[in-house]
N, C-alpha and C positions, 0 to 999 in steps of 0.2 A: 213494422217497416223502419228503416234507418233514415235519419235526417239527411237530406241531400246536401245540406251545408256542412262541409267538412270541418269548419272552424267554429261551430256553435258551442262546442265545449272547451274551446281555447280562449284565452284572455288577451292574446296579442296577434296583431296582423303581421304580414311578412315584413313590412317596413319596420315595425316595432321590434321584430326579431333581429334585424340588422343593427338597429340602434342598441339593442341589448348586447349584441356581440361586440360592438365597438366599446361600450362601457366596460364590459368584462375584460376586454383586452387591455385597456389602459389601466384599469384597477390592478390587474395582475402585474403589469409592467411597473407600476408604482411600488408594489410589494417587493418585487425582485430587486429594484434599485435600492430600496431601504435595506433589504437583507444583504446586498452586496456592500453597502457602506459599512454595515456592522462587520462584515467579513474582512474589510480592509483593516479594521482595528485589531483583528486577531489573526492576520495572515501568517505571521511568523510562527505562531503557536500551532496553527492548522498544518502548515508544512512539516513542522517537527513531529506532530502527532501522527500524521499519515505515513511517516517513515518508520514508525514503530514495527509494523509487521515485517518489512524487508530487513530491518536491522536485526530483529529476532531470528529470522531465517538465516541471515548471513552468519550470525553468531553460532547457530546450530550447525551450519555447514562447515565452518572453520574449526569448530570443536571436534567434529567427526573426522575431518581431514587430519587434524593433529593427532587424534587417537590412532588413526590408521598408520600415520607416519611413525609413531612410537612403536607400534606393533611390528612394523617392517624393519625398524632399525634397532630393535631391542638387543640382539646379540652383539652388534657392533658397539652400541653404547656401553654394554657391560664390559666389553674388552677395553674400552677407553677409560674405565674406572667409575662409570656412573652406576648408581644404585638401581636395582630393578624396580624399586618403588617410585622412580622418577616419573613413570607413566601416570601415576595417580595425580600428578599436579594438574593435569587437564581438567579432570572432573572435580577434584577436591577444591582447587583454588580458582577454577574458571580462567585458566591461563593458556595461551598458545605459545609454542616455542618458535624461536628463530635461531638459525645457525650462523655463527661467525667464527673466523679463524684469526688467531694471534700468534706472533712469534714469542717463544718463552723468554728470550733475552730482553726483548723490548718491554714485555710486561714487567719483568723484574726491575728494569731500570726506571720505568714509570713509577712503580711501587716505591722504590728507594727515593726517588725525587720527591714524591708526595709525602713520604715519611719524614724526610729531612725538612721539608717546608713546614710541616705541622709541628716539628720539634723546635722551630724558631730559627732555623738557618735560612737566611735570605740569600738572594742572588748576589754575586760579587759586584761591588760598587768600586769603580776606579775612574780616574780622570782620563777621558779619551784624548784630551789635548796633549797629554804627555806621549802619545803614540804618534809616530810620524806617518805611517801609511796603513792602508786597509789590511794588508797581510799581517802586520804586527798586531793590529787590533784583534784580528781573528785568533791569532796564536795566544795572546794574553787571555782572551775570554775562555779559550779552550783550557788553558792551564788552571785558571781559577775554578772552572767547573770541575775539573778532575780532582783538584785538591779538596773541594768541599763535599762533593757527592761521591767521589771515588768511582766514577763510571765514565765511559766514553760515549758521548751523545751524538757524535757526528758519524757514527758507523751503524749500519743495520745488519744484523746477523741473518742475511738471506740464505745462508747455507744451512740454517736450522730448519727442521721440519715443523711447519705450523701446527698448532693444536686446535682441534675443533671444540668450540665451547657453545653451550646452549644459553640463550637469554630468553626470558619469559616476559610476556606482556598480558596485562589484564584484558580479557576479551571485550569488556565494555569500552576500553580505551584503544582497542586495536583499530588503526586506520582502515584496515581491510573490511571492516563492518559498517563503513559509512558510504553513502551515495556520493557520487562525484559530479562536479559541474565542469563542463568543457568549454563554456563560453562566458564572457563577462556579463552578458544579458540574461543568461539562463536562469539564474536564481530569481531575478526580478520578474521574469515571465511566469515562473512557477508561483510566485507570490500572487500575481494577478489572477492566474487560473484558479488557484486554491480559493481565493477570496470570492470569485465569481460563482464557483460551484457551491461554496458554503452559503452564499447568499441565495442561490436557487433552492438548496435544501431547507434553509431556514424559512424561506417564504413559501415553501410548498403547501403547508396547510391553508394559507390564504389563497394561493393560486388554485388549489383544488376546490376551495369554496366558490371562487368565481366560475370555474369550469362547470361545476354541478349546478350553479344558479342559472347558467345559460342553458344547460340541458333541461332543467326544470321548466324553463319557459316554453319548451316544446312538448311538454307532457300534459296529460289530462289532469284536471284538478284533483281527482282522487289518487293520482300517482305522484303528485308533487311532494307529498309528505315523505316519500321515500328518500328524497334528497337530504333531509335532515339526518337521516341515518347513514347515508352514503359518505358524507363529508368526513366524519370522524373515522369511519372504517377505511376509507381511502387513504387518509393520512397515516393511520396505524399500519396498513399494509405496506405503504411506500417506505416509511421509516424502518419498519421491521425487516423488509427486504434489504435495505441498505446496510443496516447493522449486521444482519446475517452474513452478508458478503464480506464486510470488513473484519468481523471477529472470527469467522469460521472458514470462509472460502479461501481467503488469501493464504492461509497457512498451507492448505493442500496445493494450491497453485504454485506457490514459491518452492515448496519442497519438491514438487514434480519437476519444475524447470531447473532447479539447482542440481537435481540428480543427474541430469545430462552433463552438467559441468564436471561432476565428480567422475562419471564414467569416461569422459573424454579428456580428463586431466587439464581442464581449463578453469582457472579461478574466475569467478564472477566479479565484475566491477561495474555495478549498475549506475546508470546516469540518473540524475535527479529528475530530468525532464521526462524520461521514459517511464520511470516509476510513478511519479505524481500523476501523469496522464492516465496510466493504467489504474492507479489506486482511486482516482476520482470517478472514472467512467464506469468501472465494473459495479460499484454499489448503486449507481444511478440506474444501470441496466437491470439489476436485481429488483430495485424498488419499483421500476416501471412494470416489469414482468409480473410482480406480485399483485398488480391491479386486475389480474385475469378474472376473478369471480365477479367483480363489478362490471367489467366489460361484457362478460357473458350475460349478466342480468339485463344490462341496457339493450343489448342486441335482441334479447328475447322479448323485452318490453316493446320495442319498435317493430317487432314482427319479422325480423330478418331470420332468426332461428327460433325453434320451439324447444320445449323441454324434451320431447320425444326424440328430436333430431340430435340434441346433445347426448342423450343416453344411448342412442343406437350407433352413433359414430365415435364412441369413446376410444376405439383402437386407433383410428386415423388421427384423432386428436392427440393421443399420447405420442404417436410417431411424430406429429408436428411439434410437440413440446420438446422432444429430444433433439430434433433438428434445430429448433430455436436455441436450446441450451448449448448446442455445439457451436452455433454462430456467435453467441454472446459471451462465451468463455474462451480461454486459450486453447481448448480442445482436449485437455487431458481428461482421463476418465473420472478422476476425483471431483474436479470442479464441475464437470458436466453433470454428473449425478447429483451433486449438491444443489444444482439449479433445477434439474429435471424432476427430481423426486418431490420437492415442495410444490412445484407447479402442477404436478399430477394430482397431489392432494388438494390444491386450490381449485383445480378443474372440477373434481367431484364435489368440492364445496360449493362451487358455482351452480352445478347441477342441482344439488340439494336446495340451494337458495331459491332457484327458479321453481322447484317443486313446492317449497314451503309457502311461497307467495305467488300463487298462480296468476297469470295475466288475465284480466277481464277482456271480454269481447269488445273490440274497438269498432270504429266506423267502417273499416275496410273489410271486416269479417262478414261472410255471407250468412243468410238466415239458416242455411242448412247446417253450418258449423255450430250454430247456437242450439239447434234442436237435439 
């Protein structure tokens, strides 16, 4: 027969559980505040680092667009005198082209002026007090310039056909590969958000420890030892999910989104606030979702689900995982699969975990179930 007192194997009363909850809450808050303070010290570096994926994707996008432009303009460029090998500049030197137009006569006059100045010929110097009016001053200056440089500087040969010229920029220094700020407060708000999220991630091992210590207070004595295994596993899963999102998922997401810009001929110009918010929240979503095996184990331990239920409903569970991945990612097939596939593996890992460590009969189990 089972003991009628449901709390004979527990060490805490209901009031003590509430006190334990309060203590764990404030301890977690202290760790989060401490992590946030550390985050404030490295806020600028954090914002710079989380821009690396979008900068890399923007460089890839503009390099591909430059390559496509050269291929479409190759015949015209050859007719203008450019070498066919000019197209190799994009890949060989990691440069992007920009088109500018100049008038040949103006270019030649600027070249002559710079050559004359480098040769030691200075601008004409004369006493303006000897000139009576503004027109006379202008004419004298014009004559001096004509004598020294042999060119007329007050006329522009607009009747000439401008020449198209290519100028190249290192892709790493191209302003198009940088995120933009549209408000004076935007950079500061991103600094605060990055510091807060960094503080949350940094304090996550200690917060997880407080969470599992509170859960342990409601477990039977023979089950409390599992908490010492759950804490490091929980931290590893969270950090692993966040790193997986940052180093692998972002590239697929950005390439997918930028492909629409390429198809619609719309150059991307991402805002820092939009990107930082997305770059901080997606890894946290991955880190939280990677806690699935531990959540399954806890639910099995408290009797909400059983190992057989997990195993028999795996089709519905996988469907739910794909729906969850669709909601937590931008919705493109690449990022959705990159979340759904690991979660599917983790689901069966949770099933295996429950099978490996079977739940002992608790006070609420009937005698028939024991026999």
